[in-house]
DRENPA-3360 file (N, C-alpha, C; in nm, 2 decimals, always signed):
BEGIN
1 = MSNFDRSS = +0.08/-0.09/+0.01/+0.00/+0.00/-0.03/+0.11/+0.12/+0.04 ~ +0.08/+0.26/-0.03/+0.09/+0.36/-0.07/+0.11/+0.38/+0.03 ~ +0.20/+0.51/+0.05/+0.19/+0.57/+0.22/+0.22/+0.76/+0.19 ~ +0.23/+0.73/+0.09/+0.15/+0.90/+0.08/-0.05/+0.97/+0.09 ~ -0.01/+1.11/+0.15/-0.02/+1.07/+0.22/-0.21/+1.16/+0.13 ~ -0.33/+1.22/+0.18/-0.40/+1.22/+0.11/-0.39/+1.41/+0.18 ~ -0.49/+1.51/+0.07/-0.48/+1.65/+0.03/-0.54/+1.69/+0.18 ~ -0.64/+1.64/+0.17/-0.79/+1.66/+0.22/-0.70/+1.65/+0.34;
9 = NIREERAQ = -0.67/+1.56/+0.35/-0.66/+1.53/+0.55/-0.57/+1.63/+0.60 ~ -0.45/+1.63/+0.52/-0.33/+1.75/+0.54/-0.38/+1.84/+0.56 ~ -0.47/+1.95/+0.46/-0.53/+2.02/+0.51/-0.69/+2.02/+0.63 ~ -0.68/+1.93/+0.66/-0.79/+1.96/+0.72/-0.70/+1.92/+0.85 ~ -0.63/+1.89/+0.85/-0.49/+1.93/+1.00/-0.47/+1.97/+1.09 ~ -0.45/+2.07/+0.91/-0.37/+2.27/+1.02/-0.48/+2.31/+0.95 ~ -0.59/+2.29/+0.90/-0.69/+2.41/+0.97/-0.74/+2.38/+1.10 ~ -0.72/+2.20/+1.14/-0.73/+2.18/+1.27/-0.69/+2.26/+1.34;
17 = RAFVSLIP = -0.59/+2.29/+1.32/-0.42/+2.35/+1.46/-0.47/+2.53/+1.45 ~ -0.43/+2.54/+1.31/-0.53/+2.69/+1.31/-0.59/+2.77/+1.32 ~ -0.72/+2.67/+1.38/-0.88/+2.71/+1.44/-0.79/+2.70/+1.60 ~ -0.75/+2.65/+1.63/-0.74/+2.62/+1.85/-0.65/+2.67/+1.82 ~ -0.53/+2.79/+1.73/-0.44/+2.85/+1.74/-0.51/+3.03/+1.79 ~ -0.59/+3.03/+1.63/-0.63/+3.15/+1.65/-0.77/+3.22/+1.74 ~ -0.81/+3.08/+1.75/-0.99/+3.18/+1.90/-0.85/+3.15/+1.99 ~ -0.83/+3.06/+2.12/-0.76/+3.12/+2.19/-0.69/+3.28/+2.16;
25 = GGLGLIFA = -0.61/+3.28/+2.06/-0.49/+3.41/+2.06/-0.56/+3.54/+2.02 ~ -0.66/+3.47/+1.97/-0.75/+3.62/+1.94/-0.80/+3.68/+2.07 ~ -0.89/+3.60/+2.16/-0.91/+3.63/+2.28/-0.81/+3.69/+2.43 ~ -0.68/+3.57/+2.38/-0.62/+3.65/+2.44/-0.59/+3.79/+2.41 ~ -0.59/+3.86/+2.29/-0.50/+3.93/+2.27/-0.64/+4.05/+2.29 ~ -0.75/+4.03/+2.31/-0.85/+4.15/+2.35/-0.86/+4.15/+2.56 ~ -0.79/+3.97/+2.57/-0.76/+4.04/+2.72/-0.69/+4.11/+2.71 ~ -0.60/+4.07/+2.72/-0.40/+4.20/+2.70/-0.46/+4.31/+2.66;
33 = IVLFNYAS = -0.52/+4.36/+2.65/-0.56/+4.50/+2.54/-0.71/+4.60/+2.68 ~ -0.76/+4.50/+2.75/-0.86/+4.56/+2.84/-0.70/+4.52/+3.00 ~ -0.65/+4.43/+2.97/-0.55/+4.49/+3.10/-0.46/+4.62/+3.07 ~ -0.41/+4.61/+3.00/-0.34/+4.74/+2.90/-0.37/+4.89/+2.99 ~ -0.48/+4.89/+2.95/-0.60/+5.01/+2.94/-0.70/+4.99/+3.10 ~ -0.68/+4.88/+3.12/-0.74/+4.95/+3.24/-0.73/+4.90/+3.35 ~ -0.62/+4.80/+3.39/-0.56/+4.80/+3.48/-0.49/+4.82/+3.57 ~ -0.44/+4.76/+3.68/-0.35/+4.85/+3.81/-0.23/+4.80/+3.75;
41 = DWTAGLRW = -0.10/+4.82/+3.80/-0.02/+4.86/+3.75/+0.07/+4.73/+3.85 ~ +0.01/+4.63/+3.94/+0.09/+4.56/+3.95/+0.02/+4.43/+3.88 ~ -0.02/+4.46/+3.78/-0.07/+4.34/+3.63/+0.03/+4.38/+3.52 ~ +0.16/+4.44/+3.54/+0.20/+4.43/+3.44/+0.28/+4.32/+3.40 ~ +0.29/+4.28/+3.56/+0.39/+4.14/+3.43/+0.25/+4.02/+3.40 ~ +0.18/+4.04/+3.41/+0.05/+3.93/+3.31/-0.03/+3.99/+3.23 ~ +0.02/+4.15/+3.26/-0.02/+4.21/+3.14/+0.06/+4.08/+2.98 ~ +0.19/+4.10/+2.95/+0.30/+4.10/+2.88/+0.32/+3.97/+2.82;
49 = VVLLFSVA = +0.25/+3.88/+2.93/+0.24/+3.70/+2.95/+0.15/+3.66/+2.85 ~ +0.08/+3.72/+2.89/-0.03/+3.70/+2.79/-0.08/+3.80/+2.68 ~ +0.04/+3.93/+2.65/+0.01/+3.98/+2.51/+0.09/+3.81/+2.43 ~ +0.25/+3.78/+2.47/+0.34/+3.72/+2.42/+0.26/+3.61/+2.37 ~ +0.20/+3.55/+2.49/+0.04/+3.46/+2.42/+0.04/+3.42/+2.30 ~ -0.05/+3.52/+2.34/-0.17/+3.59/+2.23/-0.10/+3.57/+2.12 ~ +0.06/+3.65/+2.07/+0.12/+3.71/+2.01/+0.12/+3.62/+1.91 ~ +0.21/+3.49/+1.99/+0.25/+3.37/+1.91/+0.16/+3.30/+1.90;
57 = AIGYGIFQ = +0.02/+3.28/+1.95/-0.06/+3.20/+1.92/-0.08/+3.22/+1.78 ~ -0.19/+3.31/+1.75/-0.21/+3.36/+1.67/-0.06/+3.42/+1.56 ~ +0.05/+3.38/+1.55/+0.19/+3.31/+1.43/+0.12/+3.25/+1.44 ~ +0.16/+3.13/+1.56/+0.09/+2.98/+1.45/-0.01/+2.90/+1.40 ~ -0.10/+3.04/+1.41/-0.21/+3.00/+1.36/-0.22/+3.04/+1.20 ~ -0.11/+3.15/+1.17/-0.12/+3.28/+1.04/-0.02/+3.15/+1.02 ~ +0.06/+3.06/+1.08/+0.15/+2.94/+0.99/+0.11/+2.84/+0.93 ~ +0.04/+2.76/+1.03/-0.08/+2.72/+0.95/-0.15/+2.70/+0.84;
65 = ILEMRKVT = -0.20/+2.84/+0.83/-0.31/+2.85/+0.73/-0.19/+2.85/+0.57 ~ -0.05/+2.89/+0.62/+0.03/+2.94/+0.49/+0.05/+2.81/+0.48 ~ +0.14/+2.70/+0.57/+0.16/+2.55/+0.47/-0.03/+2.47/+0.48 ~ -0.05/+2.52/+0.50/-0.20/+2.46/+0.44/-0.22/+2.50/+0.25 ~ -0.19/+2.61/+0.26/-0.19/+2.62/+0.12/-0.03/+2.60/+0.00 ~ -0.01/+2.50/+0.13/+0.13/+2.44/+0.08/+0.15/+2.34/-0.03 ~ +0.00/+2.29/+0.04/-0.01/+2.14/-0.01/-0.07/+2.07/-0.14 ~ +0.09/+1.99/-0.12/+0.02/+1.97/-0.29/-0.07/+1.89/-0.40;
73 = SFEVVCPF = -0.13/+1.89/-0.50/-0.22/+1.86/-0.50/-0.18/+1.70/-0.62 ~ -0.19/+1.59/-0.61/-0.14/+1.51/-0.74/-0.31/+1.43/-0.74 ~ -0.38/+1.42/-0.89/-0.56/+1.35/-0.91/-0.49/+1.20/-0.96 ~ -0.58/+1.13/-0.86/-0.59/+1.01/-0.96/-0.71/+0.98/-0.94 ~ -0.76/+0.89/-1.05/-0.94/+0.86/-1.09/-0.90/+0.74/-1.12 ~ -1.07/+0.70/-1.01/-1.02/+0.55/-0.97/-1.08/+0.52/-1.13 ~ -1.06/+0.41/-1.20/-1.10/+0.35/-1.28/-1.26/+0.27/-1.30 ~ -1.28/+0.28/-1.16/-1.41/+0.21/-1.18/-1.54/+0.30/-1.15;
81 = CQGKNIFT = -1.50/+0.42/-1.05/-1.64/+0.44/-1.07/-1.62/+0.61/-1.06 ~ -1.47/+0.66/-1.15/-1.39/+0.81/-1.19/-1.45/+0.92/-1.08 ~ -1.45/+0.85/-1.01/-1.37/+0.98/-0.84/-1.26/+1.01/-0.88 ~ -1.22/+1.12/-0.84/-1.10/+1.19/-0.81/-1.06/+1.17/-0.67 ~ -0.89/+1.12/-0.66/-0.88/+1.06/-0.53/-0.73/+1.21/-0.52 ~ -0.75/+1.25/-0.42/-0.64/+1.39/-0.45/-0.50/+1.34/-0.32 ~ -0.41/+1.36/-0.41/-0.28/+1.31/-0.31/-0.24/+1.43/-0.26 ~ -0.05/+1.40/-0.18/+0.09/+1.54/-0.17/+0.11/+1.53/-0.31;
89 = DQPMSDVR = +0.15/+1.37/-0.35/+0.24/+1.33/-0.49/+0.17/+1.18/-0.52 ~ +0.24/+1.16/-0.66/+0.19/+1.09/-0.73/+0.21/+0.94/-0.62 ~ +0.15/+0.88/-0.61/+0.14/+0.73/-0.55/+0.23/+0.64/-0.69 ~ +0.27/+0.55/-0.54/+0.44/+0.44/-0.62/+0.32/+0.33/-0.63 ~ +0.26/+0.24/-0.53/+0.15/+0.18/-0.51/-0.02/+0.16/-0.52 ~ -0.06/+0.07/-0.47/-0.23/+0.07/-0.52/-0.25/+0.22/-0.36 ~ -0.39/+0.21/-0.44/-0.41/+0.28/-0.30/-0.57/+0.32/-0.32 ~ -0.64/+0.31/-0.16/-0.79/+0.27/-0.22/-0.86/+0.34/-0.26;
97 = CDHCNREV = -0.94/+0.40/-0.31/-1.05/+0.52/-0.36/-1.14/+0.54/-0.25 ~ -1.14/+0.70/-0.21/-1.29/+0.75/-0.16/-1.40/+0.73/-0.14 ~ -1.41/+0.70/-0.33/-1.54/+0.71/-0.36/-1.59/+0.58/-0.37 ~ -1.51/+0.42/-0.36/-1.60/+0.34/-0.37/-1.54/+0.24/-0.35 ~ -1.40/+0.29/-0.27/-1.39/+0.18/-0.19/-1.34/+0.09/-0.21 ~ -1.23/+0.07/-0.33/-1.18/-0.06/-0.43/-1.03/+0.00/-0.43 ~ -0.98/-0.14/-0.48/-0.84/-0.10/-0.49/-0.80/-0.03/-0.60 ~ -0.70/+0.11/-0.59/-0.68/+0.17/-0.75/-0.53/+0.07/-0.82;
105 = PIVNGKQL = -0.56/-0.02/-0.92/-0.38/-0.08/-0.89/-0.31/-0.02/-0.92 ~ -0.17/+0.02/-0.87/-0.01/+0.15/-0.95/+0.04/+0.04/-0.90 ~ +0.14/+0.03/-1.02/+0.31/+0.00/-1.00/+0.39/+0.08/-1.07 ~ +0.46/+0.13/-0.99/+0.63/+0.20/-0.96/+0.52/+0.33/-1.08 ~ +0.43/+0.41/-1.03/+0.35/+0.47/-1.02/+0.28/+0.52/-1.12 ~ +0.26/+0.45/-1.25/+0.18/+0.39/-1.33/+0.03/+0.32/-1.31 ~ -0.09/+0.37/-1.27/-0.18/+0.26/-1.32/-0.23/+0.17/-1.38 ~ -0.25/+0.14/-1.38/-0.27/-0.06/-1.47/-0.46/-0.07/-1.56;
113 = RVFQVRCG = -0.42/-0.12/-1.63/-0.61/-0.13/-1.66/-0.67/-0.20/-1.61 ~ -0.83/-0.18/-1.59/-0.90/-0.24/-1.54/-0.99/-0.35/-1.62 ~ -1.03/-0.46/-1.59/-1.11/-0.50/-1.72/-1.25/-0.57/-1.61 ~ -1.38/-0.61/-1.62/-1.48/-0.69/-1.55/-1.47/-0.87/-1.67 ~ -1.55/-0.93/-1.60/-1.59/-1.04/-1.61/-1.71/-1.16/-1.54 ~ -1.75/-1.18/-1.59/-1.90/-1.20/-1.54/-1.88/-1.36/-1.47 ~ -1.94/-1.39/-1.32/-1.94/-1.45/-1.24/-1.98/-1.59/-1.36 ~ -1.92/-1.69/-1.36/-1.95/-1.80/-1.39/-2.11/-1.84/-1.38;
121 = YCNALNWY = -2.12/-1.82/-1.18/-2.24/-1.86/-1.10/-2.36/-1.80/-1.08 ~ -2.37/-1.66/-1.09/-2.46/-1.56/-1.06/-2.43/-1.50/-1.19 ~ -2.36/-1.46/-1.27/-2.34/-1.36/-1.38/-2.33/-1.27/-1.34 ~ -2.33/-1.21/-1.23/-2.24/-1.06/-1.17/-2.10/-1.02/-1.26 ~ -2.13/-0.89/-1.23/-2.01/-0.85/-1.27/-1.88/-0.82/-1.18 ~ -1.76/-0.83/-1.24/-1.68/-0.80/-1.16/-1.50/-0.79/-1.20 ~ -1.46/-0.64/-1.16/-1.40/-0.58/-1.17/-1.22/-0.66/-1.13 ~ -1.13/-0.67/-1.23/-1.02/-0.71/-1.20/-0.94/-0.63/-1.30;
129 = SEKSTGLI = -0.81/-0.70/-1.18/-0.64/-0.56/-1.32/-0.61/-0.61/-1.34 ~ -0.49/-0.61/-1.41/-0.39/-0.62/-1.56/-0.26/-0.73/-1.42 ~ -0.27/-0.70/-1.26/-0.16/-0.78/-1.16/-0.26/-0.82/-1.09 ~ -0.40/-0.88/-1.07/-0.51/-0.95/-1.08/-0.46/-1.11/-1.13 ~ -0.46/-1.22/-0.94/-0.42/-1.37/-1.01/-0.54/-1.43/-0.93 ~ -0.64/-1.41/-0.88/-0.76/-1.46/-0.86/-0.82/-1.38/-0.78 ~ -1.00/-1.40/-0.74/-1.11/-1.32/-0.80/-1.24/-1.38/-0.69 ~ -1.26/-1.34/-0.61/-1.43/-1.33/-0.57/-1.51/-1.24/-0.59;
137 = CEECDREI = -1.64/-1.31/-0.64/-1.77/-1.26/-0.69/-1.75/-1.19/-0.59 ~ -1.84/-1.07/-0.60/-1.92/-0.99/-0.50/-2.05/-1.03/-0.44 ~ -2.05/-1.12/-0.58/-2.25/-1.06/-0.54/-2.23/-1.26/-0.39 ~ -2.19/-1.37/-0.53/-2.22/-1.53/-0.48/-2.08/-1.59/-0.43 ~ -1.99/-1.47/-0.40/-1.84/-1.51/-0.29/-1.81/-1.67/-0.31 ~ -1.81/-1.69/-0.47/-1.72/-1.80/-0.57/-1.65/-1.73/-0.62 ~ -1.53/-1.83/-0.64/-1.40/-1.78/-0.67/-1.38/-1.81/-0.87 ~ -1.35/-1.70/-0.92/-1.37/-1.60/-1.02/-1.24/-1.72/-1.10;
145 = PIANDGEA = -1.15/-1.81/-1.17/-1.01/-1.81/-1.18/-1.01/-1.71/-1.30 ~ -0.94/-1.56/-1.35/-0.87/-1.54/-1.46/-0.71/-1.51/-1.50 ~ -0.77/-1.51/-1.64/-0.61/-1.53/-1.77/-0.55/-1.46/-1.73 ~ -0.39/-1.43/-1.67/-0.29/-1.35/-1.70/-0.22/-1.43/-1.70 ~ -0.11/-1.39/-1.89/-0.02/-1.45/-1.89/+0.01/-1.57/-1.92 ~ -0.13/-1.62/-1.96/-0.21/-1.77/-2.08/-0.24/-1.82/-1.98 ~ -0.24/-1.81/-1.81/-0.26/-1.91/-1.77/-0.36/-1.86/-1.68 ~ -0.47/-1.93/-1.64/-0.56/-1.93/-1.57/-0.50/-1.95/-1.45;
153 = KASPAIHA = -0.58/-1.89/-1.33/-0.51/-1.92/-1.17/-0.53/-1.85/-1.11 ~ -0.56/-1.88/-1.01/-0.59/-1.86/-0.87/-0.49/-1.82/-0.76 ~ -0.49/-1.72/-0.62/-0.35/-1.67/-0.59/-0.41/-1.81/-0.49 ~ -0.32/-1.86/-0.41/-0.37/-1.96/-0.28/-0.38/-1.85/-0.20 ~ -0.40/-1.76/-0.12/-0.40/-1.68/+0.01/-0.58/-1.65/+0.01 ~ -0.66/-1.59/-0.16/-0.82/-1.65/-0.20/-0.84/-1.70/-0.15 ~ -0.81/-1.80/-0.11/-0.93/-2.00/-0.13/-0.95/-1.93/+0.04 ~ -0.85/-1.87/+0.11/-0.96/-1.85/+0.27/-1.05/-1.70/+0.26;
161 = YTRHDDDT = -1.15/-1.68/+0.13/-1.27/-1.60/+0.11/-1.32/-1.62/+0.05 ~ -1.27/-1.75/-0.07/-1.39/-1.80/-0.09/-1.59/-1.86/-0.03 ~ -1.64/-1.94/-0.15/-1.75/-2.02/-0.07/-1.77/-2.04/+0.04 ~ -1.82/-1.99/+0.14/-1.88/-2.14/+0.23/-2.00/-2.07/+0.31 ~ -2.08/-2.22/+0.29/-2.25/-2.26/+0.29/-2.24/-2.21/+0.43 ~ -2.22/-2.08/+0.52/-2.29/-2.09/+0.68/-2.30/-1.91/+0.64 ~ -2.41/-1.95/+0.75/-2.55/-1.79/+0.77/-2.57/-1.79/+0.90 ~ -2.45/-1.85/+0.94/-2.40/-1.79/+1.13/-2.35/-1.66/+1.09;
169 = PYNLMLLD = -2.48/-1.54/+1.18/-2.41/-1.36/+1.18/-2.30/-1.37/+1.25 ~ -2.13/-1.33/+1.18/-2.04/-1.26/+1.26/-2.03/-1.16/+1.31 ~ -1.94/-1.14/+1.40/-1.83/-0.97/+1.48/-1.73/-0.99/+1.37 ~ -1.71/-0.86/+1.39/-1.56/-0.82/+1.25/-1.55/-0.72/+1.40 ~ -1.38/-0.79/+1.44/-1.30/-0.67/+1.55/-1.21/-0.63/+1.56 ~ -1.18/-0.47/+1.57/-1.07/-0.41/+1.56/-0.94/-0.46/+1.64 ~ -0.86/-0.51/+1.61/-0.76/-0.57/+1.71/-0.61/-0.44/+1.76 ~ -0.58/-0.42/+1.58/-0.44/-0.30/+1.64/-0.46/-0.20/+1.54;
177 = PGLKREEM = -0.52/-0.10/+1.46/-0.52/+0.02/+1.40/-0.38/+0.05/+1.30 ~ -0.26/-0.08/+1.38/-0.16/-0.03/+1.35/-0.07/+0.06/+1.29 ~ +0.05/+0.07/+1.24/+0.07/+0.24/+1.21/+0.06/+0.34/+1.12 ~ +0.00/+0.27/+1.04/-0.07/+0.39/+0.94/-0.18/+0.37/+0.94 ~ -0.21/+0.52/+1.05/-0.32/+0.58/+1.12/-0.36/+0.62/+1.00 ~ -0.32/+0.69/+0.97/-0.40/+0.83/+0.87/-0.44/+0.72/+0.72 ~ -0.36/+0.58/+0.71/-0.46/+0.58/+0.56/-0.56/+0.48/+0.67 ~ -0.58/+0.40/+0.74/-0.67/+0.35/+0.80/-0.78/+0.41/+0.79;
185 = IPVLQKML = -0.79/+0.51/+0.87/-0.90/+0.65/+0.91/-0.98/+0.61/+0.81 ~ -0.95/+0.66/+0.68/-1.10/+0.65/+0.55/-1.10/+0.54/+0.52 ~ -1.05/+0.42/+0.56/-1.08/+0.31/+0.54/-1.18/+0.25/+0.64 ~ -1.16/+0.27/+0.71/-1.32/+0.24/+0.82/-1.40/+0.39/+0.88 ~ -1.38/+0.49/+0.75/-1.54/+0.61/+0.82/-1.56/+0.51/+0.68 ~ -1.53/+0.49/+0.51/-1.60/+0.41/+0.45/-1.72/+0.28/+0.57 ~ -1.70/+0.19/+0.59/-1.69/+0.03/+0.68/-1.74/+0.11/+0.75 ~ -1.78/+0.19/+0.85/-1.90/+0.24/+1.00/-2.01/+0.33/+0.95;
193 = ALNRNQVK = -1.94/+0.43/+0.81/-1.98/+0.60/+0.82/-1.96/+0.66/+0.93 ~ -1.87/+0.70/+0.99/-1.85/+0.76/+1.08/-1.76/+0.87/+1.00 ~ -1.77/+0.99/+1.13/-1.63/+1.15/+1.05/-1.52/+1.05/+1.15 ~ -1.41/+1.16/+1.07/-1.29/+1.11/+1.10/-1.21/+1.10/+1.20 ~ -1.29/+1.21/+1.38/-1.31/+1.26/+1.52/-1.31/+1.12/+1.61 ~ -1.50/+0.99/+1.52/-1.52/+0.88/+1.54/-1.46/+0.81/+1.48 ~ -1.42/+0.83/+1.40/-1.31/+0.74/+1.36/-1.14/+0.66/+1.48 ~ -1.16/+0.80/+1.49/-1.00/+0.82/+1.63/-1.03/+0.77/+1.76;
201 = DIMDDVPV = -1.14/+0.82/+1.77/-1.24/+0.71/+1.91/-1.19/+0.61/+1.91 ~ -1.26/+0.54/+1.84/-1.21/+0.40/+1.76/-1.13/+0.35/+1.82 ~ -1.03/+0.40/+1.71/-0.89/+0.32/+1.73/-0.85/+0.37/+1.77 ~ -0.86/+0.46/+1.88/-0.79/+0.41/+2.06/-0.83/+0.35/+2.16 ~ -0.91/+0.25/+2.14/-0.98/+0.19/+2.22/-1.05/+0.09/+2.20 ~ -0.91/+0.05/+2.10/-0.88/-0.06/+2.08/-0.90/-0.19/+2.24 ~ -0.93/-0.29/+2.17/-0.97/-0.36/+2.05/-1.09/-0.34/+2.08 ~ -1.19/-0.32/+1.96/-1.31/-0.28/+1.98/-1.39/-0.43/+1.85;
209 = ILLQGVPK = -1.56/-0.43/+1.85/-1.62/-0.52/+1.81/-1.69/-0.34/+1.73 ~ -1.57/-0.37/+1.60/-1.63/-0.25/+1.51/-1.80/-0.31/+1.41 ~ -1.85/-0.46/+1.38/-1.99/-0.45/+1.31/-2.03/-0.60/+1.39 ~ -2.13/-0.58/+1.38/-2.22/-0.71/+1.50/-2.31/-0.75/+1.42 ~ -2.31/-0.87/+1.38/-2.42/-1.03/+1.34/-2.46/-0.99/+1.16 ~ -2.32/-0.91/+1.12/-2.29/-0.92/+0.97/-2.26/-1.09/+0.89 ~ -2.32/-1.12/+0.78/-2.26/-1.19/+0.69/-2.10/-1.23/+0.73 ~ -2.03/-1.36/+0.72/-1.96/-1.38/+0.68/-1.86/-1.33/+0.62;
217 = KKAELMAA = -1.89/-1.41/+0.47/-1.83/-1.30/+0.39/-1.85/-1.13/+0.40 ~ -1.85/-1.09/+0.44/-1.82/-0.93/+0.43/-1.71/-0.92/+0.59 ~ -1.78/-1.00/+0.67/-1.64/-0.98/+0.74/-1.52/-1.02/+0.73 ~ -1.51/-1.14/+0.70/-1.39/-1.20/+0.61/-1.29/-1.08/+0.52 ~ -1.43/-1.04/+0.46/-1.38/-0.91/+0.32/-1.32/-0.80/+0.44 ~ -1.40/-0.73/+0.52/-1.36/-0.62/+0.58/-1.23/-0.69/+0.71 ~ -1.23/-0.73/+0.73/-1.10/-0.78/+0.85/-1.01/-0.79/+0.71 ~ -0.98/-0.85/+0.56/-0.95/-0.89/+0.47/-0.79/-0.78/+0.46;
225 = QIQAHGGR = -0.93/-0.63/+0.44/-0.90/-0.46/+0.34/-0.80/-0.45/+0.49 ~ -0.88/-0.40/+0.64/-0.73/-0.41/+0.77/-0.62/-0.41/+0.69 ~ -0.61/-0.56/+0.67/-0.49/-0.64/+0.73/-0.42/-0.56/+0.57 ~ -0.52/-0.59/+0.47/-0.38/-0.52/+0.37/-0.30/-0.37/+0.39 ~ -0.41/-0.26/+0.52/-0.35/-0.14/+0.57/-0.21/-0.13/+0.66 ~ -0.21/-0.25/+0.70/-0.10/-0.29/+0.84/-0.24/-0.27/+0.92 ~ -0.30/-0.32/+0.94/-0.36/-0.32/+1.07/-0.41/-0.44/+1.13 ~ -0.46/-0.51/+1.18/-0.52/-0.67/+1.28/-0.64/-0.61/+1.28;
233 = ADSAPTP = -0.75/-0.70/+1.25/-0.84/-0.76/+1.26/-0.91/-0.89/+1.24 ~ -1.06/-0.87/+1.35/-1.03/-1.06/+1.36/-1.21/-1.07/+1.31 ~ -1.28/-1.21/+1.19/-1.41/-1.17/+1.27/-1.36/-1.36/+1.30 ~ -1.53/-1.35/+1.41/-1.55/-1.44/+1.52/-1.68/-1.49/+1.50 ~ -1.78/-1.51/+1.48/-1.93/-1.60/+1.49/-1.92/-1.53/+1.64 ~ -2.15/-1.50/+1.59/-2.14/-1.36/+1.73/-2.20/-1.48/+1.84 ~ -2.17/-1.42/+1.99/-2.22/-1.51/+2.11/-2.37/-1.53/+2.04;
% end
């Protein structure tokens, strides 16, 4: 997975820092002006402390705004949904689309072509890329052999997620968000339909159950998705 940051996340973080600095800085400046004009001489030391703190906070907030405007943008158009994903630099490896949550295949900075194939069991259309070695149908959870390099084959790892006739409800548990927390946040946002702050709170409270009573296929695929981003997750039957 790519280590490149999304421009929107960087801008949001710096905007938050600017807001947190400018508001108290502005209030402190007003308080310092009041002290200078109306307070007694014994508050002279306090006046200067408040004034210096306020100027420093305002300066830091302005600095964050200027840095936010310097954030570079590199656009990656998702070949599956045509959604636009903006990064600070050109991704050199796969990235996840913010809109459809699919992996955009990228090798050494080059975006690969994608294709569609129909499942032989349920006739549903599924996507795959030039580097895919196996495919699971999104509708019926059966394995679809695909031809690459003249040979139809499937990755051995893919058999862990192929069809099992199991109607038992499953829980999806997050064990560890991993080191790439900023990369994990949008993944969990899409899964749980939560905002960034709610997702951050969840990641700080691991181990935690993300979803309860979901189909086994969904729980296993989401666990695999989390693991693909460097985290640890597990799926188990609902007690």
